[in-house]
N, C-alpha and C positions, 0 to 999 in steps of 0.2 A: 504493498500499499504506499504509496505517494503521500506528501505530508504537502500541503496548501505554502505556499508561501499567506506571508502575512503582512493581510491588510490595513489595520489599526496602529497605534501605539505610533513613541519615537523612533526615526531613526537613531540607531547603533551602530558604531563600527568607527572603521576611517577610508568607509566610499571615497573614492577618487582625491584625497590630499591625499598630499606629497609626501614624503618620509619627515620630522620635522625632530633637529637637533633638542634631546632633556637638556633644561637649562633656564636658567630664571631669561624673564626679559629685560633686567634690572641689572645684571652686568658692562653691558656699553655706557650705563648713565656716565654723562663729565667724554665720554669721548669724543671726539669735534675733527671734520676736517674744516671747519672752518677756516679764515683767516685772522681776522675778528673776533674775537672774546668779548662782549664788555658787561661786565659784572656794575651792579650797580654798591657804592660804599656805602657803608650803611647809615653815614650818616645819613645820605639823601635818602635810601630808606627810612627813617623813624622820620623824616620832615614830610614825606609822601602819606608816612602813615597819618601823622596827627593832620595835617592837611584831608587825606580821607577820611578820620574819625568827624569833622563838622561838617562837610557836606552832604555827608548821608542823615537816613533817615531808620538804614537799617540795627535793628538792636543786636543781629548773630556780624556782625559786621562788626558793630562796635566794640562788643566783643573781645574776637578776634584780633585787636591792632591792639587792647589795652595789655593781650597779655602776651603778645608780641612786643609791645616796649617794655614790659616788666618782665620777661625776659630778657630781653638785652641789659635793663640795667641792673640785674640781677648779676650778671655774666660779666657787667663792666665792673661795676663792684661801689656805681652807683646809687642805686635804690635807697639803702640808709640816709646814705648825703643830702639825697634831693630830700627825701622828709622831714628831717631835719630842718634844712633851711628854711621850708614851707610852714613851719611850726611856731 
């Protein structure tokens, strides 16, 4: 008795797909053939964050901006000094 082909359900298997090498697609992060790679300096990034904070109405974006600025000040060791200068 021959089996009938399956007519319902998800297609499974690797039909028609070329073989791919296993591994993470994140391996090539940071590799580029560009002649010039522009990296925004931290000061400029922070300035843009502050501008975006005052221009947006999104609470989610404001929360992200505050977290980014907070992390930067902690990393630089300026968080406590900024707090004490405002008190």
